[in-house]
N, C-alpha and C positions, 0 to 999 in steps of 0.2 A: 482368481487363482492363476497366477502366472505360469506359463508353460515354457521353460527356458529353451527348448529345441524347436518350438513351433515357428515355421517360416512362412506358411501360407494358410489363410483362413478365409473360407467363403461361407457367409451367413446371410446370403440374399434371400428375399421372400420368406421371412420368418416372423413378421409383424413385431419386430423389436422396437420398443418405444423409447428406450434410454440406453446410453452407452456409459452411464455413470460407473466409475471404478473399473473401466475396461483396460486401462493402461498397464504398463509394466511388462509387456511381452518384448523383451530385449532383442530377440532374434527375428521377430516378425517382419517380413519384407513386403507381403502382399495381403491386403485386407479388403474384402468386398462385403459391404453392408448395404448394398443397393436394394431398392424395393422393400423398404421397411417403413416404420412409422417414427423415425427419429425426428425430433424437433430442434435438436442442438448437437453440436460436436463435443460438448462438455464431457470429459471423461476419457476421450481419445487422446492420450498423452503418454509420455515416457516410453516411446518406442523408437529408439535411435536408429534402427536399421530399416524402418518402414520407407519403402520407395513408391508403392502404388496404393492408393486409397480411393475406393469407389463408394461414394455416398449418394449416388444419383437416385432419383425417384423416391425421395423422402419428403419431409416437411420442414427442412432446415431453413431458418431465417437468418442466422448469423454464425460465423466461424469463431470458435473460442481461441484464446491466446495460446493454449497448449498445443493446438494444431499448427498455429503459425510458427512455432519454434522448432518444428521438426526439420532438421537440416538435411536429412537424406531423402526427404519426400520429393520425388521428381514428377509424379503424376497424381493429380487430385481431380476427381470427377464429381462435380456438383450439379450436373444437368437435371432439369425437371424437379426443382425444389421450390 
């Protein structure tokens, strides 16, 4: 469910296991998905305004191509994966 005015979203420590179908938040600038159970970045895409993405302390083994194409992303945190 895209939320067109959402600019900041913090979902850390929620035991989230997948980010499938998470994309489409056009105004989102800050996303914190740290300390969850993500194994992939698949689904985190189509967020042209995203500047800060924290995926630390998950179980991510590889970064999907959708994430690699985010032009506005200036801070990507992948520590402790």
